[in-house]
N, C-alpha and C positions, 0 to 999 in steps of 0.2 A: 386241651391247650389252645387259647386263644392266638390268634394271628399278631405278629409283632407290628405289624404297620395299624391293624385295627386297636390294638391296646395303645398305641403311639397317640392315636386319635381321640382316645377316653382320657389319656391322663393330661393331655393339654386342655381340654373341655374342662375337666376337674380341676385342675390348676388355674386357670382363668388364664391362659397365657400360653404360647407355642414354647413350652420349655424343651419338648423332643422334636426331633427333626433329624431327616437321613443326611449322612455325612458330605453326600451330594449335593445337596442343598445350600452348603456352607460358603462362604466366600474363598475364592483362591487364596487371597491373602490380604493383609490388612491396607486401608488407607494410610498413608504416610504424610507426613509434614516436613518438607525437607528443613535440613539445619542451617542451611547457606553456606555450609562448605562440602563441595562435591565429592572431596576424599571420605569423610566421614558418612555422608550418604551413601555413597556405593557400597561402604564396607557393613552398613547397615540394613542395608537393601532396599534402600530407596529413600531413606529419612527415618523421623521418629514416629514408630507405629502409632495411632489413635487405639482408645481403648487400651491402653497398656499403661504400666508403672516403668518411667525410664529416669534410670538415675545417672547422674555424673558426679564425680569423686576425685579429687586429687589432692595434693599440698597445696599450701598457699601460693599465689599470683603464679598460677598454671592455665588461666585462662577458663576455669568451669563458667563464671560469670559471664565474660566474653561470650562465649558458646551460647549461652542463654539468648543474650541480647541481640546477637547476630542471627538467632533463629527467630527470633521477633518481627526481625525486618526482612527475613525470608517468607514468614507465615502471612506478612501482610501485602505481600505481592502475588499470593496464594488464593483464587476463589474458593470459597467457603463449600460450595456446592458441586464442582467439577473436579478440586482439587489441582488445578492446573493455572501456572503463572499466568500473569497478565503485567502491559506496562500501559503508558497513558496511550501509546498509538496502536498498540494491539491487545484483541480481545481474547478472552478465555475460550475454551469449548461450547461452554453453556451462553454464553455471551452475557451474562449477568454481571461479572465483574465486582462479586462482592467479597471484600477483603475478609480473611480469617479473624475470628474476635480472640483476643488474648486478654487473660488475666493473670497478673505479676503481682505475687503475695512478696514484698519486699521486707522480709525480717531481719536485715542487714542493715537497713534505713539508707543505702547508697543510691536508689534513683534519683537520676537529676534530669530535666527535659533538655539541656545543653548537651548533654554526653549521649541522652538516647537519639538525639537529632543527627549527630554527628557519626552515629552507626546506621542512618538511614531509617530511624525507626518515627512512626507518626505518632507521638503523645496522644492525639485527638481518638484514636483507635485502640488505646491500651488501657484497662482498669489496673490501677495499682492498689495494692492493700496494705495497711499498716497494722497489722494485728497486734494486740497487748499482750498476749499469751499464744501459747501453742494451741490449747483446745478451740481458742477464737479462729486462728489461721485454719485448721483441720474444718470447722464448721463453716467458715467462707467456701473452702474448696469444696466439699460436700453439696454445699446449697448451688453453687456453679453447675457440678455435674448433674444434679438431679433436675436440673431447669433446663439443662443442655442449652445452656448460656452462650458458653464461649466454644471455642475449635483447639484452644492451646493453654493449659496451666502451667504456670512456672512457679516454683518455691523455692527462695533462695535467702538462706540456705536451713537443713532441718538443725543442724548444729547451733544455729543462732536463736532457734526457738526456747523459751522459759515456759515450761508449764505453770500452770495457773497455781498451784499448790505452793510453788516457789515465790510466784510473785504474793501472794497473799501471805505467806510465813515470813519468818525471822532468818537470819545469816546460821543461828545456832540449832535450826532444825535440820534432820537428814533423812532425806527420803531414797531409799536405795532403788536403781532399777526404775524411776518413776518417768523418765522419758521413753525408755523402750517399752514401758506397759502402754504409755498413752500413744505412741506412735503405732504400737501394734492393733491397738484398738481401732484405730481410724483406717487400717488398711483392710481390716475385716469389713467394714462398714463401706470402705471403698470398693472391694469387691463385689459386695451384695448390691450396690447401687447399681453398676456397671452390670451386671446380670439382669436387675429391672429394667434398666435400658433396653438392654436386649431382647427381652422378652416384649418390650411394647414397639421394637422396632425403631428405638430412638437413636439420636446423633453420639456418637463416642468423641471425648475430646482426647488430645496427646496430652500426658501429665507427664511433667518434667520435676525431678526433684533436685536440686544441688545439695551435694554435701561434702564433708569435708574431712580430715584424717587427724585421728586421736592416736596418742600412745599409749601401750598397755604397760603398766608398772612390772618390772621384775620379770620380765620375758627375757630368757637366756639361749633359747632355740627357737629358729623360725622368725617369722615376722612380726614385729609388734604393734603393728598398724591396725587399727579398728576403725570403723564409720562409727559415729554416733547415732543413736537410735536403733542398737539391736541387730538380733541374727534375723527379723522377720522380713525387713526389705530385702534382703537378699533373696528370699524365697518369692517374694510377692511380685520385686523387680522382672519385668521380661527384658529390658535390655538394661546392663550397667556397663558403664563407660568409664573408664580411668584414663585421666589426663595429666599429662606433666611437662613441665616446662624443659626444652631441648636446648634451647639456645637463644640469643639475642643479638640480632645484627646490627652493629654501630656505625653512624655514619662515618666518613673520611676523616675527618678530624676528631672522631673519637669524642663527640661533644653529645650527638643526641642519640637516642635509641630509635631504629627505623622500623623494623618487625621482629616480632617473636615467633620462634619454629615451637609448634605444639605437639607433643607425640601422643597417642591415644592408643589405648588396648580394648577391645570388645571383649570385656571378662565373660559375660553372661547374654545371650541373645536366645529368645524362644521363637523366634520368627526367622530366623537365620544362622548360619553357622558362626562359632564363637572364635576367640583368639584371634580375629583380625586386627591388623594394626597398621597404624599410618602416621604421617608427618603432614602438616601443612603450615604455611605461613600466613601469617594476620597481622597488620599494619597497626602499629601502634603510634605512628608520626605521618604526617604528610609527608611523602617522600618522591623523587625522581627515581625509578629502576634503572639497570644498565640499560633497558630498550628505549629509554627516554618519555615512558610511560608513568603519568602520575599516579601515584596508588596513593588511596584515600584511608583512613581510619577506620579498622574495622571492615575492609572490603577485600574479602578474599577472593585471590586470581583464580577461580573456579574453572575459565575456560582452558587455563594451561592443564590444570588435573583432569579434564575431560578429554583433552587432546593426549595426553601421555595413554588413559584406559582405551582411547579410540586405536591409539596404535597397537596396544598389549594385545588386545582381543579383535583387532582388525575387523572393527565396525565399519569403517568407510571402506569401501570397494574401490579397486582400482590401482593404476601406477603412477608413476614417476612422469607427471605433465599432465594427468588426466586422473581425478578422483571425482567420485559419485556419493553424494550423500542427500537425501529428503529429495531425490528428484531431478536436484542440478548438479553441474558439473564445476568442479575447483580447479584451476591449473597446478596450484601449490597448496603446500599445507598452509602457509602462512595466509592465504586467500581464504580458505575456511575459517581460519582462524578469527580473521578482520571479519566474516560474517556470521560468526557466533557471536562475537563482540556488540554486534548491533541488532541480533534477531532472537529475542527472548524465545519466540515458538520453535526455533532451530536450535537453538541450544536444550531446551527443553526435549526434543524428540531424541537429539544424540544421547542425552541423560538417561532416556529410557530403555533406548538401545543397548547402552552401555550394561545395566542393570539386568537386563535381559541374557545378555552375553556371558554377566557374571556369574550368573545361576548356573549356565549350562559349562562353565570352567572347572576341571577339575585339576589340582597338581599333579604330578607324577609321582603317585605313591610308590611305586618300585625302586624310585633312585633315594627313598629315605631309608636309611637303616634299621632296623627292628630294633626296640628297647626292650632289654627287662621289665618286668613290672616294679620292681625295686627301684631301678633305675629313674623310672618316671617318678615315684614318689619320692625319691630323694630330690629331684628337681623343683617339685611342686613346694615341698618343705623350704 
């Protein structure tokens, strides 16, 4: 019988690549790209994991595309070498200050520079694709992954893509299951390309696919909702996020909307616990809040969310009149909050501390009444 370590080396040589290695040599966790929404990032374990398929879906006007665009703005403030944020005044950890590169496949033909700039996006650093059909969109994504050209890929949306056979055919032709077959083929090829990158020690992008909701006809029991593209995406997706519109806050005169409250559920996660939920407010107009602070379109108040988590998990040490964090002392929570709004590196340090504390946080399972299996199945249906 051969030694396992020796055989592992022989297989790697025969396969022309380090396919096998010890589990201890694997990375502790995936690199992540923050979504720009602290509430969502904490629930995801740091942000969108790289080298994984991330799916956002939900009903119309629920914030799917808005989250995607806010993610682009967040990625452009992130160094692609050390994955730490930077500003014009502050450097990143490696000192290179090279922003993450983004590919945005605009299948819905909704990209405009005016709207993207209002959300904090630099259009010069974004590559926008307008594919003519589904196969062309997937070919573009495949090329950019293979060449390690970008760090973030967003496809908006799967439901808007039309297969080539439908484009070239007539309205009378009927192709059953064409979209799921093309989509499933791409996902198999996509997974293989990532495996090849891993063997070469290449760079993994974070892939985000936006999807919509359709309704099954004739469903009398259970949910009739379904995502276009078939069942394969549910298995290939490492994280699946469902978003929905919870409420819209109007101005005092009820003339203009100020912000929209978005509710999200982490329905699947291969990199962390599932069924985490949260809410966040995203401005849909410029307005002045109750504290007299101007809120700009698309700019989520992440500091408020981080302060909430800091209190919950007791990340900031100290007592009334003396709080310590990051080697500095603050007399009040308001003073710490003011420092977080001006210092991006301090905000990033608190964000990492909260993620670490959340990993160690365990809810009190003993306080939850046990349920029979039948009751659980009834809830899921």
